[in-house]
C-alpha positions in Angstrom: 147.4 147.8 164.8 147.6 146.5 168.3 150.8 145.0 169.5 149.5 141.5 169.3 147.3 142.1 166.3 147.7 140.9 162.8 146.2 141.6 159.4 145.8 139.7 156.2 146.8 141.0 152.9 147.0 139.6 149.4 150.2 140.7 147.7 151.2 140.0 144.1 154.8 139.6 143.0 156.9 138.1 140.2 158.2 134.6 140.5 161.0 134.3 137.9 161.2 130.5 138.5 157.6 130.0 137.4 157.7 128.8 133.8 154.0 129.0 133.4 154.1 132.8 133.2 157.2 133.1 130.9 157.1 135.2 127.8 154.9 133.9 125.0 153.4 136.2 122.3 150.2 138.0 122.8 148.5 136.0 120.1 149.7 132.7 121.8 148.1 133.9 125.0 144.9 134.9 123.2 144.6 131.5 121.5 145.1 129.7 124.8 142.1 131.6 126.4 139.9 131.5 123.2 140.3 127.7 123.2 139.3 127.5 126.8 136.3 129.8 126.1 135.2 127.7 123.0 135.5 124.4 125.0 133.4 125.8 127.9 136.3 125.6 130.4 136.0 129.4 131.0 133.3 132.0 130.6 134.0 135.2 128.7 134.6 137.3 131.8 137.2 134.8 133.2 138.8 134.4 129.8 139.4 138.1 129.0 140.4 138.7 132.7 143.1 135.9 132.6 144.2 137.2 129.1 144.7 140.7 130.5 146.4 139.4 133.6 148.7 137.2 131.6 149.8 140.1 129.4 150.3 142.4 132.3 152.3 139.9 134.5 154.4 138.8 131.5 155.2 142.5 130.6 157.9 142.4 133.2 160.0 140.4 130.8 159.7 143.1 128.1 161.6 145.8 130.1 164.7 146.0 132.3 162.9 147.5 135.3 160.7 145.9 137.9 157.6 147.3 136.3 154.6 146.0 134.5 152.4 147.7 132.1 150.4 147.1 128.8 152.6 149.7 127.1 155.6 147.4 127.1 153.8 145.2 124.6 154.2 148.2 122.1 153.0 147.5 118.6 152.3 143.8 119.3 148.8 144.7 120.7 148.1 146.8 117.7 149.0 144.0 115.4 147.0 141.5 117.4 143.9 143.8 117.0 144.5 143.9 113.1 145.0 140.1 112.8 142.0 139.1 115.0 139.8 141.5 113.1 140.5 139.6 109.9 140.0 136.2 111.7 136.8 134.0 111.8 137.5 132.9 115.3 134.7 134.4 117.2 136.1 133.4 120.7 139.3 135.4 119.9 137.2 138.3 118.7 135.0 138.2 121.9 138.0 138.1 124.3 139.9 140.9 122.5 136.9 143.1 122.2 136.2 142.8 126.0 139.9 143.2 126.8 140.1 146.5 124.8 136.9 147.8 126.5 138.0 147.0 130.1 141.7 146.6 130.3 143.1 149.2 127.9 141.7 152.0 130.1 145.0 151.3 131.9 147.2 151.1 128.8 149.6 153.9 129.9 149.7 153.0 133.6 152.9 151.5 135.0 152.9 149.5 138.3 156.0 148.5 140.3 156.4 144.8 140.4 158.9 143.0 142.6 160.5 139.5 142.5 159.3 137.3 145.4 162.4 137.6 147.6 162.5 141.4 147.2 158.8 141.6 148.2 159.5 139.6 151.3 162.3 142.0 152.3 160.0 145.0 151.9 157.3 143.3 154.0 159.8 142.1 156.6 161.1 145.7 157.0 157.9 146.5 158.8 156.2 143.3 159.7 156.7 139.7 160.7 155.2 137.1 158.2 153.2 134.8 160.5 151.9 132.8 157.4 152.0 132.8 153.7 149.5 130.9 151.6 148.3 130.7 148.0 144.6 130.6 147.3 144.0 127.7 144.8 141.6 128.0 141.9 143.3 130.3 139.5 146.4 130.1 137.3 148.1 133.2 138.9 147.8 131.9 142.5 151.6 131.4 142.8 152.1 135.0 142.1 149.5 136.2 144.5 150.3 135.1 148.1 148.0 135.7 151.0 150.0 136.9 154.0 149.1 137.0 157.6 151.3 139.8 159.1 152.1 140.9 162.6 154.0 143.9 163.8 157.7 143.5 163.3 
C-alpha cells in the first residue's frame, strides 16, 4: 500500500455488550427464524444463513477461549435434529435441512474470534483506523464493522 493510501475491510468481532446475540438455545434460535420464514419476513436462504450465523457467533459463550465453532454446541444440535424431525413445523424443517446441507460442512472448524477492543488493538498495531462504520440491513451488523484503514 502506498504511504498515503488506504483500504477498506469488513471485520467481524464479538461485542459482549450486545444483548441481541447472547446465549439462547439452538431451538429458540430456530423458532425465531422459522417464524420469520413463515410470516414472509425472510426467504429460506436468509433464514438458514441467519440461523447458522447466530449459532456460530453465540458459540463463543460456550467455551472459555476466544473461538467460535459449531462443535461447541455439542449434542444440542443432534437433539435439535431429532426433535425437528418429529415436528410438523415445515419452516423449522426447511431451515434445519438447508443448515445441515450448507453450514455443517464446517462443523469441526474453529475460528479465532476477538472482542471488539482486542480486535481494535490488533488492527492498530499495523494500521490507523480512519473510519469505522456498520452496514445497516442485517441483524449482525454491530458485529461486522467496515473499517477504512491507513498505514500506521
